[in-house]
C-alpha positions as CSV (number, residue, x, y, z in Angstrom):
1,M,57.2,5.8,54.9
2,K,53.8,4.7,56.0
3,G,53.1,8.2,57.3
4,E,54.4,9.8,54.1
5,S,52.3,7.4,51.9
6,A,49.2,8.1,54.0
7,Q,49.7,11.8,53.6
8,M,50.2,11.4,49.9
9,V,47.0,9.3,49.5
10,D,45.1,11.9,51.5
11,H,46.4,14.6,49.1
12,L,45.6,12.6,46.0
13,F,42.2,11.7,47.5
14,R,41.4,15.5,47.2
15,T,43.0,16.1,43.9
16,E,42.3,12.9,41.9
17,Y,39.1,11.5,43.5
18,G,36.7,13.5,41.2
19,K,38.8,12.8,38.1
20,L,38.7,9.0,38.7
21,V,35.0,8.9,39.7
22,A,34.0,11.0,36.6
23,T,36.1,8.8,34.3
24,L,34.8,5.6,35.6
25,T,31.2,6.9,35.5
26,R,31.7,7.6,31.8
27,I,32.7,4.0,31.3
28,F,29.9,2.4,33.3
29,G,27.2,5.0,32.8
30,A,25.5,7.5,35.2
31,S,23.4,4.7,36.7
32,Y,26.6,3.2,38.2
33,I,28.0,6.2,40.1
34,Q,28.2,4.1,43.3
35,L,30.2,1.4,41.5
36,A,32.6,4.1,40.2
37,E,33.0,5.4,43.8
38,D,33.6,1.9,45.2
39,I,36.3,1.2,42.6
40,V,38.0,4.5,43.4
41,Q,37.9,3.7,47.1
42,E,39.5,0.3,46.4
43,T,42.1,2.0,44.3
44,L,43.1,4.4,47.1
45,I,43.2,1.6,49.7
46,T,45.5,-0.4,47.3
47,A,47.7,2.7,47.0
48,L,47.9,3.1,50.8
49,N,48.9,-0.5,51.3
50,N,51.3,-0.7,48.4
51,W,53.1,2.6,49.0
52,G,53.5,1.8,52.7
53,V,55.6,-1.2,51.7
54,N,57.2,-0.2,48.4
55,G,57.5,3.5,48.8
56,L,55.9,6.2,46.7
57,P,56.0,5.8,42.9
58,Q,57.5,8.4,40.6
59,N,54.1,9.4,39.3
60,P,51.5,8.8,42.0
61,S,48.6,10.2,39.9
62,G,49.5,8.0,36.9
63,W,49.9,5.0,39.2
64,L,46.3,5.5,40.5
65,M,45.0,5.8,37.0
66,Q,46.6,2.5,36.0
67,V,45.3,0.7,39.0
68,A,41.8,2.1,38.5
69,K,42.0,1.0,34.9
70,R,42.9,-2.6,35.8
71,K,40.0,-2.7,38.3
72,V,37.7,-1.5,35.6
73,F,38.9,-4.4,33.3
74,N,38.4,-6.9,36.1
75,E,34.9,-5.6,36.8
76,I,33.9,-5.9,33.2
77,K,35.4,-9.4,32.9
78,R,33.6,-10.6,36.0
79,N,30.4,-8.9,34.7
80,K,29.3,-8.1,38.2
81,M,27.3,-5.1,36.9
82,K,24.1,-5.4,34.9
83,A,25.4,-4.9,31.4
84,T,22.3,-3.0,30.2
85,H,24.0,0.3,29.5
86,H,24.8,0.7,25.8
87,E,28.3,2.0,26.5
88,A,28.9,-1.1,28.7
89,H,28.1,-3.4,25.8
90,Q,30.5,-1.4,23.6
91,Y,33.3,-1.7,26.2
92,L,32.7,-5.5,26.5
93,Q,33.4,-5.8,22.8
94,D,36.6,-3.8,22.7
95,A,37.4,-2.8,26.3
96,H,41.1,-2.0,26.1
97,A,41.0,0.4,23.2
98,D,38.0,2.4,24.4
99,I,39.0,2.6,28.0
100,D,42.6,3.6,27.2
101,Q,41.1,6.4,25.1
102,I,38.9,7.6,28.0
103,F,41.9,7.7,30.4
104,L,43.6,10.4,28.3
105,E,43.9,13.8,29.9
106,N,41.5,15.6,27.5
107,E,39.0,12.9,27.9
108,I,39.3,13.0,31.7
109,V,38.5,16.7,31.5
110,D,35.5,16.0,29.3
111,S,34.3,13.3,31.8
112,Q,34.6,15.8,34.7
113,L,32.4,18.3,32.8
114,R,29.8,15.5,32.1
115,M,30.0,14.5,35.8
116,I,29.4,18.0,37.0
117,F,26.2,18.4,35.0
118,T,25.0,14.9,35.8
119,C,25.2,15.7,39.5
120,C,23.4,19.0,38.9
121,H,20.5,17.6,36.9
122,P,17.3,19.6,37.4
123,S,15.3,16.4,38.2
124,L,17.2,16.4,41.6
125,S,16.5,18.9,44.3
126,V,19.0,21.7,44.6
127,E,20.2,20.4,48.0
128,S,20.7,16.9,46.5
129,Q,22.6,18.3,43.5
130,I,25.1,20.1,45.7
131,A,25.5,17.2,48.1
132,L,26.1,14.8,45.2
133,T,28.6,17.2,43.6
134,L,30.6,17.6,46.8
135,K,30.5,13.9,47.5
136,T,31.3,12.4,44.1
137,L,33.3,15.1,42.3
138,C,35.1,16.7,45.2
139,G,35.7,13.8,47.5
140,F,33.9,15.2,50.5
141,G,33.0,12.8,53.3
142,V,29.4,12.8,54.5
143,R,30.3,14.8,57.6
144,E,32.0,17.5,55.5
145,V,29.0,17.7,53.2
146,A,26.8,18.1,56.2
147,N,29.0,20.9,57.6
148,A,29.1,22.7,54.2
149,L,25.3,22.6,53.9
150,L,24.6,23.3,57.6
151,S,22.8,20.0,57.8
152,T,23.1,16.6,59.6
153,E,24.9,13.5,58.4
154,S,21.6,11.6,58.5
155,T,19.9,14.1,56.3
156,I,22.8,14.1,53.8
157,N,22.9,10.3,53.7
158,K,19.2,10.3,52.8
159,R,19.7,13.0,50.1
160,L,22.7,11.1,48.6
161,Y,20.7,7.8,48.5
162,R,17.7,9.4,46.9
163,A,19.8,11.3,44.3
164,K,21.7,8.1,43.2
165,L,18.4,6.2,43.2
166,S,16.8,8.8,41.0
167,I,19.8,8.8,38.6
168,R,19.7,5.0,38.4
169,T,16.0,4.6,37.9
170,S,15.7,7.6,35.5
171,N,18.7,6.5,33.5
172,L,19.9,10.1,33.2
173,A,22.2,11.0,30.3
174,F,25.8,11.4,31.2
175,N,26.5,14.5,29.1
176,V,26.8,18.3,29.0
177,P,23.3,19.8,28.5
178,A,22.3,22.0,25.6
179,A,22.2,25.8,25.9
180,A,18.5,25.8,26.9
181,E,19.3,23.7,30.0
182,L,22.7,25.1,30.8
183,T,21.9,28.2,32.8
184,A,19.8,26.6,35.5
185,R,22.4,23.9,36.1
186,L,25.3,26.4,36.2
187,D,23.8,28.0,39.3
188,A,24.0,24.7,41.2
189,V,27.5,24.1,39.9
190,A,28.8,27.5,41.0
191,L,27.2,27.1,44.4
192,S,28.8,23.7,44.9
193,L,32.3,25.1,44.0
194,Y,31.7,28.1,46.3
195,L,30.9,25.8,49.2
196,L,33.9,23.5,48.4
197,Y,36.2,26.5,48.5
198,N,34.7,27.8,51.7
199,E,35.1,24.5,53.5
200,G,38.8,24.5,52.5
201,Y,39.3,28.2,53.4
202,N,37.7,27.9,56.9
203,S,37.9,24.2,57.6
204,T,35.3,22.8,60.0
205,L,36.9,19.4,60.5
206,D,40.7,19.6,60.1
207,D,43.2,20.7,62.7
208,N,44.5,23.1,60.1
209,L,42.4,26.2,59.6
210,I,43.0,26.0,55.8
211,Q,42.8,22.8,53.7
212,K,44.6,24.1,50.6
213,D,43.8,21.0,48.6
214,L,40.1,21.7,48.8
215,C,40.6,25.4,47.8
216,L,42.9,24.6,44.9
217,E,40.6,21.9,43.6
218,A,37.6,24.3,43.7
219,L,39.7,26.9,41.9
220,R,40.8,24.3,39.3
221,L,37.2,23.2,38.7
222,C,35.9,26.7,38.5
223,K,38.5,27.7,35.9
224,L,37.6,24.5,34.0
225,M,34.0,25.7,33.9
226,A,34.7,29.3,33.2
227,D,37.0,28.4,30.2
228,H,34.3,26.2,28.7
229,F,31.3,28.5,29.4
230,D,32.8,31.9,29.1
231,Q,29.4,33.4,28.2
232,Y,28.4,33.1,31.9
233,P,30.1,36.0,33.7
234,K,29.3,34.8,37.2
235,L,31.8,31.9,36.8
236,Y,34.6,34.5,36.2
237,A,33.3,36.5,39.2
238,L,33.6,33.3,41.4
239,L,37.0,32.5,40.0
240,S,38.1,36.1,40.8
241,L,36.9,35.7,44.4
242,M,38.8,32.5,44.8
243,C,42.0,34.1,43.4
244,F,41.8,37.0,45.9
245,H,41.3,34.7,48.9
246,T,44.0,32.2,47.7
247,A,46.5,35.1,47.3
248,R,46.4,35.6,51.1
249,F,47.0,32.0,52.2
250,D,50.7,32.4,53.3
251,A,49.9,35.4,55.5
252,R,46.8,33.9,57.3
253,L,48.9,31.5,59.5
254,D,52.1,32.0,61.3
255,V,55.0,29.5,61.4
256,H,53.3,27.6,64.2
257,G,50.0,27.3,62.3
258,A,48.2,29.9,64.5
259,I,45.8,32.3,62.7
260,V,47.1,35.8,62.0
261,L,44.3,38.4,62.2
262,F,43.6,40.2,59.0
263,E,44.9,43.6,60.3
264,D,48.2,42.0,61.4
265,Q,48.9,40.1,58.2
266,D,52.2,40.8,56.4
267,R,51.0,42.0,53.0
268,S,54.3,41.4,51.4
269,Q,53.4,37.7,51.7
270,W,50.3,38.1,49.6
271,N,50.6,36.6,46.1
272,K,50.7,39.5,43.7
273,E,50.3,37.3,40.7
274,L,47.1,35.8,42.0
275,I,45.8,39.2,43.0
276,N,46.4,40.4,39.4
277,K,44.6,37.3,38.1
278,G,41.7,38.1,40.4
279,V,41.5,41.6,39.0
280,Q,41.6,40.3,35.4
281,Y,38.8,37.7,36.0
282,L,36.7,40.4,37.8
283,Q,37.0,42.7,34.9
284,K,36.1,39.8,32.5
285,S,33.0,39.2,34.6
286,M,31.7,42.8,34.2
287,G,29.5,44.2,31.4
288,T,26.5,42.0,32.4
289,E,23.1,43.2,33.5
290,Q,22.9,40.2,35.9
291,L,24.8,41.1,39.0
292,S,25.5,38.0,41.1
293,T,26.5,37.6,44.7
294,Y,29.9,36.4,43.5
295,H,30.5,39.7,41.7
296,I,29.8,41.6,45.0
297,E,32.0,39.3,47.1
298,A,34.8,39.5,44.6
299,Q,34.6,43.3,44.7
300,I,34.8,43.2,48.5
301,A,37.8,40.9,48.3
302,A,39.4,43.2,45.7
303,E,39.0,46.3,48.0
304,H,40.9,44.4,50.7
305,C,43.6,43.1,48.4
306,L,44.2,46.4,46.5
307,A,44.3,48.7,49.6
308,P,47.9,49.8,50.3
309,N,47.5,48.9,54.0
310,F,44.8,48.0,56.5
311,E,44.3,51.6,57.7
312,Q,43.8,52.9,54.2
313,T,41.1,50.3,53.3
314,D,38.0,51.9,51.8
315,W,35.6,50.7,54.6
316,T,32.7,52.9,53.4
317,S,32.7,51.2,50.0
318,I,33.0,47.8,51.6
319,Y,30.1,48.5,53.9
320,K,27.9,49.6,51.0
321,L,28.9,46.4,49.1
322,Y,27.8,44.3,52.1
323,E,24.5,46.2,52.2
324,L,23.9,45.3,48.6
325,L,25.0,41.7,49.3
326,A,22.5,41.5,52.2
327,K,19.7,42.4,49.8
328,L,20.6,39.7,47.3
329,K,21.5,37.0,49.9
330,P,20.1,37.9,53.3
331,N,21.6,35.7,56.0
332,P,22.9,36.1,59.5
333,I,26.6,35.8,58.5
334,I,26.3,38.8,56.2
335,A,24.5,40.7,59.0
336,L,27.4,39.8,61.3
337,N,30.0,41.2,58.7
338,L,28.0,44.4,58.4
339,A,28.0,44.8,62.2
340,I,31.8,44.2,62.3
341,I,32.6,46.7,59.5
342,K,30.5,49.2,61.3
343,S,33.4,49.4,63.8
344,K,35.4,51.0,61.0
345,T,32.7,53.4,59.7
346,E,31.0,54.4,63.0
347,G,33.3,53.2,65.8
348,L,33.5,50.2,68.2
349,E,30.6,51.2,70.4
350,S,28.2,51.4,67.5
351,S,29.4,48.0,66.2
352,L,29.0,46.4,69.7
353,K,25.4,47.6,69.8
354,A,24.8,45.9,66.4
355,L,26.5,42.8,67.5
356,E,24.4,42.7,70.7
357,A,21.2,42.8,68.6
358,L,22.5,39.8,66.5
359,Q,22.5,37.7,69.7
360,L,18.8,37.2,69.1
361,D,19.3,35.7,65.7
362,K,18.9,31.9,66.0
363,G,21.1,31.4,63.0
364,L,24.1,32.6,65.0
365,D,23.3,30.6,68.2
366,N,26.4,28.4,67.9
367,Y,28.5,30.6,65.7
368,H,31.7,31.3,67.6
369,L,32.7,34.4,65.6
370,L,29.9,36.4,67.1
371,P,31.0,36.2,70.8
372,A,34.7,36.1,69.7
373,T,34.2,39.5,67.9
374,Q,32.4,41.0,70.9
375,G,35.2,39.9,73.1
376,V,37.9,41.3,70.9
377,F,36.2,44.6,70.5
378,L,35.7,45.0,74.2
379,M,39.4,44.2,74.6
380,K,40.2,47.1,72.3
381,L,38.1,49.3,74.6
382,E,40.1,47.9,77.5
383,Q,37.0,46.5,79.0
384,Y,38.6,43.2,80.0
385,Q,36.1,42.1,82.6
386,Q,33.3,42.4,80.0
387,A,35.3,40.8,77.3
388,L,36.2,37.6,79.2
389,P,32.8,35.8,79.2
390,F,32.4,36.4,75.4
391,L,35.8,34.9,74.6
392,E,35.1,32.0,76.9
393,Q,31.7,31.4,75.2
394,A,33.4,31.5,71.8
395,L,35.9,28.9,72.9
396,K,33.1,26.5,74.1
397,Q,31.5,26.7,70.6
398,K,34.1,24.4,69.0
399,P,36.2,26.7,66.8
400,S,39.1,25.3,64.7
401,S,42.3,24.5,66.6
402,A,44.0,27.6,65.1
403,E,41.1,29.8,66.2
404,G,40.9,28.2,69.6
405,F,44.6,28.9,70.2
406,V,44.0,32.6,69.5
407,L,41.0,32.7,71.8
408,K,43.0,31.0,74.6
409,T,45.7,33.6,74.2
410,K,43.3,36.5,74.4
411,I,41.5,34.9,77.5
412,E,44.9,34.7,79.2
413,F,45.7,38.3,78.3
414,C,42.4,39.5,79.8
415,K,43.1,37.6,83.0
416,E,46.6,39.1,83.3
417,K,45.2,42.6,82.8
418,L,42.6,42.0,85.5
419,R,45.2,40.6,87.9
420,D,47.3,43.7,87.4
421,Q,44.4,46.1,88.2
């Protein structure tokens, strides 16, 4: 039971952490984000200890809410916090009635919206906004935040400390901003959710390539935002992108958890309902003069999902979309994708030349997919001797367990072919 309870707590940590932190922050005030996080951590530890002995409750989410609520009452009674926030004074007068109200589902959603915009306040740097959102609203550990932002744990710790200090000393309002302030903050919100989804889709820390909890939480928060701010089309474009990627979950891994290459995926396992949702959200995002990178990425994903099979994919359209994406968001990963797709439009040799040129890009120094792609393409040309060092290099660059398994399989295949020659 201990293993099962630990697994459930880990799942709830992903799905309930942000709700609890947002709700408690609404009670204590934005200046006490750290206090809210501490109580949520205590609640999860209590759950792990209790469930390990007594088994899982019928309603684990409700159980967590009740325990968190009791800890809030205890905190107020002990008056450990400085009761200077006007809302704190109010709750000290009539704590039970007010706090019970805030723990209702609709109020929890409202608290999450407030929390999102508090984290993305313009007085904080964009990097700090995103780090704080991932940490407090999405339950990321510091290491996960560092990986998502291509930074170091030390840097992220400093950003989080400065952000919380700024919120505390500036006494930032815990509310959804007016229309004049909304647009600027929505960009940071969208980027935070985009990074959250990416970390789940290609996990940098977990033995599993996909952390579905992270992806589904990003999708849920994105829909929450899009429903409330439907005048901002980029949110629907991002939601569309998430739907297309989520639709392919079941086909990305085999029964042993090993990655299945895109061209080998069983498309009958793709979720047609989610693909249709993706199309609907993409259509809803159109009709705007402001084309975002999310629109382009969603259109690329749509081309893949709507193609009848891998061979009939419109690679020319996808290449043109990536060229447009590279102009709006130039970075080495997009350049790598362009070089890879060139194999479909101009052939493997042309693609390998483009990939070779990318070896000079410092941004791809430790990115395993560059040498991995070079190795796979050389294998397709039956150049096994040349492919081997690229595959071995990719393996040394710490890919996920699932990707590492595929690389080891290909390395062994190359060695067998060379032995047979």
